[in-house]
Structures are given as structure tokens and as C-alpha cells.
Backbone bond lengths (Angstrom), bond angles and torsions (degrees), N, CA, C in turn:
res aa  C-N    CA-C-N  psi(-1)  N-CA   C-N-CA  omega(-1)  CA-C   N-CA-C  phi
1 M - - - 1.459 - - 1.531 109.56 -
2 N 1.299 116.30 139.72 1.463 124.36 173.15 1.522 114.66 63.93
3 G 1.332 118.57 18.88 1.456 120.61 179.37 1.511 112.45 -78.48
4 D 1.322 115.00 167.44 1.462 120.75 177.86 1.528 111.03 -74.13
5 T 1.340 116.94 -29.26 1.460 122.65 177.45 1.517 107.69 -133.76
6 E 1.323 116.58 177.31 1.466 119.79 177.53 1.525 112.07 -71.70
7 M 1.332 117.15 -8.18 1.462 121.31 -177.26 1.528 113.33 -98.50
8 D 1.314 118.21 6.09 1.458 119.17 179.07 1.525 110.55 -149.68
9 G 1.326 114.09 156.65 1.457 118.91 178.58 1.516 112.73 155.07
10 R 1.327 114.77 -177.47 1.464 121.86 177.89 1.524 108.50 -70.57
11 V 1.327 116.76 142.30 1.459 121.61 -179.46 1.526 109.27 -89.82
12 E 1.326 115.18 125.66 1.458 121.08 174.32 1.518 108.48 -130.72
13 V 1.316 115.96 148.70 1.459 122.29 179.35 1.522 109.77 -126.84
14 C 1.317 115.41 161.93 1.461 121.56 175.45 1.520 107.79 -120.52
15 L 1.307 116.45 118.18 1.462 122.54 177.38 1.520 108.54 -126.11
16 N 1.334 116.10 125.13 1.467 120.97 -179.05 1.522 112.03 53.29
17 N 1.335 116.02 43.17 1.464 123.57 178.51 1.530 113.82 64.33
18 I 1.315 116.87 21.52 1.460 121.74 176.80 1.526 107.76 -120.11
19 Y 1.324 116.22 127.68 1.460 120.65 177.64 1.518 109.86 -92.42
20 G 1.327 114.94 142.29 1.452 120.05 177.13 1.517 110.60 -161.87
21 T 1.293 115.74 177.14 1.458 121.87 -176.44 1.523 111.03 -95.62
22 V 1.320 114.28 179.01 1.463 123.17 178.80 1.518 107.32 -119.99
23 C 1.309 116.11 133.56 1.463 120.91 179.57 1.524 109.59 -67.84
24 G 1.322 116.49 137.01 1.454 121.48 -179.23 1.514 115.14 -90.10
25 I 1.324 118.52 1.31 1.461 120.15 177.21 1.529 107.81 -68.74
26 N 1.322 116.90 127.61 1.473 124.82 -176.99 1.520 112.92 69.38
27 W 1.312 119.96 7.14 1.464 123.75 179.24 1.530 108.37 -65.75
28 D 1.340 116.89 127.78 1.458 119.78 -178.36 1.525 111.93 -139.01
29 E 1.338 116.28 -173.85 1.459 121.35 -175.73 1.526 112.92 -63.11
30 L 1.328 118.52 -30.59 1.468 120.03 177.72 1.528 110.63 -66.84
31 D 1.316 116.79 -40.35 1.470 120.78 175.94 1.530 109.94 -63.91
32 A 1.330 115.62 -43.52 1.467 120.67 -179.95 1.527 110.89 -65.01
33 K 1.332 117.33 -38.41 1.464 121.53 179.52 1.528 111.06 -60.64
34 V 1.324 116.74 -45.25 1.463 121.12 178.33 1.528 110.22 -63.46
35 T 1.316 116.32 -42.91 1.466 121.03 179.62 1.525 111.00 -60.87
36 C 1.316 116.64 -47.64 1.467 120.52 -178.83 1.529 110.70 -64.71
37 R 1.329 117.43 -40.73 1.464 120.22 177.83 1.526 110.38 -62.40
38 Q 1.334 117.10 -42.31 1.462 121.29 178.85 1.530 111.06 -61.42
39 L 1.313 117.01 -32.46 1.461 121.60 179.52 1.529 112.37 -79.99
40 G 1.329 116.37 -1.81 1.458 119.99 176.07 1.511 115.36 99.21
41 Y 1.328 117.36 8.20 1.452 120.85 177.12 1.518 108.23 -93.81
42 S 1.317 116.29 104.12 1.460 122.33 -175.81 1.518 110.12 -65.99
43 D 1.326 115.25 147.50 1.455 118.61 178.83 1.522 112.38 -97.09
44 S 1.324 117.56 5.06 1.457 119.69 171.93 1.519 108.93 -155.26
45 S 1.299 114.87 155.23 1.456 121.21 178.24 1.516 108.43 -130.32
46 K 1.328 116.18 141.22 1.453 121.31 178.30 1.519 107.55 -113.11
47 I 1.310 115.20 128.34 1.454 121.08 178.37 1.519 107.92 -121.15
48 I 1.323 116.74 128.90 1.457 121.03 176.59 1.523 107.76 -114.93
49 I 1.318 115.51 122.96 1.453 121.99 178.65 1.521 107.53 -108.91
50 Q 1.316 117.06 126.01 1.458 120.76 179.35 1.517 109.03 -121.00
51 H 1.317 115.11 131.62 1.464 121.25 176.93 1.521 107.03 -142.15
52 Q 1.305 116.35 116.92 1.456 123.79 -177.73 1.526 109.58 51.57
53 N 1.320 118.59 -114.76 1.462 119.54 -176.60 1.531 112.58 -107.04
54 L 1.324 116.87 26.81 1.457 121.10 179.91 1.525 109.44 -125.86
55 S 1.309 116.07 130.34 1.464 121.11 175.39 1.522 108.57 -117.54
56 I 1.308 116.26 134.93 1.462 121.59 176.17 1.516 107.43 -123.99
57 M 1.312 115.60 123.65 1.457 120.09 176.68 1.517 108.15 -110.11
58 M 1.316 116.18 126.61 1.457 121.03 177.23 1.520 108.63 -121.90
59 I 1.306 116.19 136.10 1.459 121.14 176.70 1.523 107.68 -112.87
60 F 1.328 114.29 125.65 1.450 120.59 -177.31 1.523 110.53 -110.67
61 Q 1.302 116.23 139.24 1.459 122.94 170.00 1.520 105.78 -91.20
62 C 1.327 117.30 114.30 1.468 119.79 -169.62 1.523 114.93 -119.85
63 L 1.281 119.04 -5.61 1.452 118.37 -171.77 1.524 111.01 -98.11
64 D 1.309 115.20 109.26 1.460 120.93 172.92 1.517 106.79 -96.34
65 V 1.304 116.38 105.58 1.462 118.91 -179.79 1.521 109.16 -103.57
66 V 1.296 114.26 148.71 1.457 120.66 175.81 1.521 106.76 -127.84
67 A 1.309 115.74 126.22 1.458 121.63 176.25 1.521 108.26 -92.71
68 L 1.320 115.98 125.33 1.460 121.26 -177.58 1.522 109.99 -122.96
69 T 1.299 116.10 151.72 1.472 121.34 177.61 1.521 108.56 -138.04
70 G 1.292 114.58 -171.41 1.466 119.76 174.95 1.519 113.95 74.51
71 G 1.328 116.34 25.48 1.452 118.52 178.45 1.522 112.73 65.78
72 T 1.337 117.18 35.16 1.465 122.34 -177.33 1.523 112.40 -50.16
73 Y 1.311 117.60 -40.58 1.464 122.14 -178.76 1.530 111.04 -108.45
74 G 1.285 115.58 36.13 1.459 120.64 179.04 1.516 111.64 90.78
75 Q 1.290 114.95 157.55 1.458 120.82 179.97 1.520 109.51 -89.00
76 G 1.330 114.18 137.40 1.451 119.49 176.81 1.518 110.54 -77.73
77 S 1.324 115.15 -178.43 1.466 120.84 175.67 1.520 107.22 -134.65
78 G 1.275 116.06 166.67 1.456 119.24 -178.43 1.515 110.92 82.89
79 P 1.343 116.13 -162.54 1.463 119.34 -173.75 1.529 112.91 -74.48
80 I 1.318 115.11 154.01 1.461 122.34 168.61 1.521 104.84 -95.09
81 L 1.335 116.32 104.64 1.465 120.61 -169.70 1.523 114.72 -83.27
82 L 1.322 117.61 -27.69 1.464 120.18 177.12 1.513 108.61 -120.77
83 G 1.325 115.04 125.34 1.457 120.69 179.07 1.511 110.70 -79.39
84 R 1.282 117.49 -139.70 1.466 121.99 -179.69 1.519 108.75 -64.65
85 T 1.321 116.40 105.24 1.455 122.36 -176.09 1.520 109.91 -88.85
86 V 1.336 116.17 136.20 1.462 121.40 178.83 1.522 108.05 -130.27
87 C 1.333 116.12 105.07 1.465 121.95 178.44 1.528 109.07 -105.39
88 N 1.338 116.06 151.70 1.467 119.04 173.46 1.524 110.79 -96.70
89 G 1.330 117.37 -4.88 1.450 122.24 177.38 1.513 114.43 100.38
90 G 1.322 117.69 -15.71 1.453 120.77 -177.99 1.514 114.59 -99.62
91 E 1.311 118.14 -2.74 1.459 121.49 -177.85 1.528 110.93 -68.07
92 A 1.321 115.76 149.14 1.467 120.69 178.55 1.523 111.49 -77.98
93 M 1.325 116.64 -33.27 1.466 121.21 -176.79 1.523 109.71 -137.19
94 L 1.304 115.54 154.01 1.460 120.62 -179.41 1.524 111.60 -60.44
95 V 1.328 117.29 -36.04 1.466 119.69 -179.04 1.533 112.05 -69.99
96 D 1.344 118.09 -11.46 1.464 121.64 175.60 1.523 111.95 -79.78
97 C 1.316 117.45 -14.30 1.464 122.16 179.53 1.526 109.70 -77.76
98 A 1.320 115.69 157.03 1.460 120.00 174.68 1.535 108.11 -66.57
99 S 1.307 115.96 141.42 1.460 120.56 178.94 1.520 107.95 -138.47
100 F 1.312 115.86 130.54 1.458 121.08 -177.08 1.518 110.16 -116.20
101 S 1.293 115.42 145.41 1.458 120.98 -179.94 1.519 110.10 -55.42
102 S 1.299 115.30 141.84 1.453 119.98 -178.49 1.519 109.61 -141.09
103 S 1.331 115.13 82.35 1.460 120.07 -176.40 1.527 112.01 -69.22
104 D 1.332 117.47 -17.70 1.459 119.85 -179.17 1.534 112.34 -92.34
105 C 1.328 116.80 11.08 1.467 120.49 179.62 1.528 110.07 -95.86
106 D 1.321 115.51 138.36 1.462 120.49 173.54 1.529 107.38 -134.40
107 H 1.317 117.42 178.86 1.458 120.30 -173.93 1.535 114.02 -67.38
108 S 1.315 117.46 -12.67 1.463 118.89 175.27 1.528 110.43 -72.54
109 R 1.323 116.96 -8.63 1.466 122.15 179.41 1.525 112.05 -115.21
110 D 1.316 118.25 19.24 1.460 120.91 -179.48 1.526 111.49 -57.57
111 A 1.339 115.18 140.10 1.464 121.88 179.21 1.522 110.56 -77.28
112 A 1.330 115.05 149.31 1.463 121.41 177.13 1.523 108.35 -145.22
113 V 1.341 116.00 163.72 1.462 121.03 179.62 1.521 110.98 -137.82
114 Q 1.314 114.11 156.36 1.453 122.80 164.92 1.521 105.68 -124.51
115 C 1.319 116.49 114.64 1.463 122.39 -179.77 1.519 108.16 -97.07
116 G 1.326 115.39 76.94 1.456 121.86 -171.65 1.502 116.25 -60.02
117 G 1.306 117.68 -93.69 1.447 121.58 -177.82 1.514 113.61 90.45
118 N 1.314 118.01 11.35 1.462 120.32 -179.36 1.520 113.15 -77.60
119 T 1.308 117.78 -23.33 1.451 121.65 -176.97 1.517 109.53 -115.76
120 C 1.318 116.69 129.31 1.459 121.17 178.60 1.521 109.39 -118.98
121 T 1.308 115.93 143.68 1.448 123.09 177.47 1.515 108.56 -126.46
122 C 1.315 117.36 130.18 1.465 120.67 177.45 1.527 107.97 -73.48
123 I 1.337 117.01 121.07 1.464 119.93 -178.07 1.524 112.28 -104.65
124 S 1.325 118.29 -16.32 1.462 119.81 173.08 1.515 109.63 -161.64
125 E 1.313 114.34 152.07 1.461 120.48 179.55 1.520 107.64 -142.01
126 L 1.293 116.12 135.05 1.455 121.60 -178.62 1.522 108.13 -133.88
127 S 1.315 116.36 123.38 1.462 121.06 177.43 1.521 108.73 -105.79
128 I 1.298 116.00 132.78 1.460 121.35 179.75 1.519 107.31 -127.50
129 K 1.315 116.09 121.57 1.451 119.56 176.77 1.525 107.34 -100.41
130 C 1.302 115.19 121.50 1.467 121.06 -179.34 1.515 108.79 -91.26
131 M 1.304 116.29 122.56 1.460 121.22 179.61 1.516 109.46 -94.83
132 Q 1.301 117.11 141.43 1.453 120.50 175.63 1.518 108.52 -83.26
133 A 1.290 114.66 134.01 1.459 120.10 -178.80 1.539 109.53 -78.03
134 A 1.334 115.54 139.75 1.469 120.80 177.04 1.529 107.62 -95.00
135 Y 1.305 115.68 130.43 1.465 119.97 -179.76 1.491 110.57 -109.65
């Protein structure tokens, strides 16, 4: 919500048909990574290049996420539905992460993300040479 692009903004969730914000206390890149993945921004890309009888598969790590707090994209309203969120980075959805009550959180600490993806790093490369069988 309220981001400069569709890839960044304040984090809000819907639980039991109620929309609310996420507390930014302890909010970090692992929490942001899960959020961005849930929004459809993949954290890796696979490219397969084929030329004649040679295939090269490269896997790129492309998701540069930034975890932001302090109401970076404006303060939300309504309930703060997730308290101190603790993700390990492998969860499918933000609500799958551990969340602890945070009575000292207010909307001035709302969590936000930037789901970048501008920088890619090759994390593995595999070359496969396909041989033609002789009959």
C-alpha cells in the first residue's frame, strides 16, 4: 500500500475478512522475502539456453528485498493484525510465520517492503551436452 511502484509499500494482511497492518518491530529481510514471494515476486529465476546439442541451465538469485519500518509508506489505520513477525524465509505466506503479541506497537511502526529484483546473481550453472545415439 502507498508504495512508489507496485513492488513496494506498506504491508497489510487480511485475516477473517478484516484488513490490518503488520508490526515492524523485529521486521527483517526474511519477513520481507516471504512477503514479496507471496505477492508473486519470485526469489530465483531459471534460464535454460539451448544451442544445437548443448544445454546450459543457469539459476539466478534475483530478489533484492528491503525490509522497512517506521511507517515508511504512511501509517495504516485499523487493527495491527500481526505482531512481532519471525519468518525463517521458507514460508509460503506471511501468516505462516511465527507472530508474537506486540502491545507496544502502533501504526508509526508499520512494516513495509521493497521487492526490488534489479540485481541478479548467478548461483549455479549446469552444462549438459546431449550426445546423439548411433544406431
